[in-house]
C-alpha positions, 0 to 999 in steps of 0.5 A: 557534517552540516545539512548541505554536506550530508545532501552532497554526500547522499547524492553522490553515494546514491547516484549512478556514476558516469563510469558505470552508467551502462549498468543497472546494478553494481557491487560495492563493499559494505562491512567486509561483505559484497552487497549489490548496489541499486542506484536511486532514481531520485538521490536529491529527493531521498536526501531530503526525505531522510533529513526531514524525517531524522531532524523533524524539520520541513523543506523550507527550514532545511533550505534556510538552515543548510549550514546547521551542524547535524549531531553525531547521533543524527549523522549516524542515522542519516549515513545508515539510511543511505547504506540501506537505500544503496541496497535498494531498500525503499525510503518508506521502509527506512523511515517507516512512514508513507503518505497515502491519501493525505494521511501518514501511514506506518509501513514495514517490510511486512506490508506493501508500500501504499501506492498513489495508484490505489488512491482511486479505490478510496475515491470510488469507495467513498462515492459508493458509501455516500450513494448508499447512505443518501438512499437510506439515511441513517443506515450503518454500512459494513465494509471489509478491506480484504488483503488489507496490508497496512490498512491504508484503503479501509482506514483512509475511507473511515478517516475521511468520513470522520474528518469531512463530517459527511455523515453523523459519527453514529452512522460511520461504517463498521470496518473489518480488516482482513489479511493472511499475514499476522505481521500485516494485521499488526501494522493495520492495528497500529495505523488504526490507533495512530490515525483514528480516535481510540473509540473508533479504532476499537470498533474495527475487526481485525481478522486473519484469514486466507481470503474469506476462509475465516469470515462469516459475515456479509458486507455492504462493500468489499474493498481489496487490493489483492496480489495480482502481479504475474509470478515472473514479473514479481521475480523481476520486481524483487531483483531491485532489493525493494524487500516488499512482501512477495505474499502481497504481490504474487498473484500466481499462487494456490490455496495453500501458497503453492505455485499455481499453473497460471501465469497471468497473476489472476489465480488469487482473484479467481478465488477471491471473486466468487467468495466476495460474491458470497460475502456481499449483501444484496446490492453490495459493491465490490471494488478490486484493484487489478493491473493495467495488463490484467484488468480486463480479464479480471472484469470478465471473471467478475461477470463470470462470478455473478457480478453485474454492472461491472466496469473498470475505473482508471487511475490518475495516470489513465491506466485501468485499475479498479474493477467494480461490480455489484451483487 
């Protein structure tokens, strides 16, 4: 099979045929089992990403060498990747990688796949850090990335500060990555070692905690992308076979993981806001991602928790996304 032949094969396999165009889900036979088929919204792009990942070549090389034969080992991997994609598994989970803020992160079904919407949180965090350091040159700030998942928020902030050399290396913030999931913390640690110099990665604290229950420190900044999707909406999202952890999505969850009576996706945030307030130093900054549908209510809850100068930042698509507050 050549590169072009694989592209043709993958696009056909991942596309919704005209015959079944009225359906959103199909059933197909796989290993003698009945499996739900979820057509891809971007079959050509999926095929290209699989090829780039498997062959370790860029788009230009693939285009210029479309008649190149693929080895049997690579062909087997590519066909298996198509099977997984047909089940609805995201491309990032199949390749094990996702770009975020220009950096390459390892991902797995133990963590939420980083989304471009969240990059505005990184931008606002960098602004807050540089403002604080301009006001107090030489200060070493402390940052907590709560509900860290892959670590994409906190690690992107630290890596950007390192690469841009906007502050002396000895003044880099001290970073804590916290999550309730052991699997998420393992992935965050893997990404820290992958993205940062060893000496910087070793300085990071990784803490397993149900929000701040196991954390005694206070911080200058708390960054967080907590679960904030309503439970009913989470049910619908997970029907597409995406396999993202419900733990990282469903915001209608009580203290011990039980279904909460709320239906707005803000139950976890109702606990997180007062805990964050207690774990911020004076003039500390909270930056918290929420959904565009519940950002205004999250903002009201932040004021209720004691935060001042509360405002909502929009993401790149103009949707309400990040609630900011100062202690």
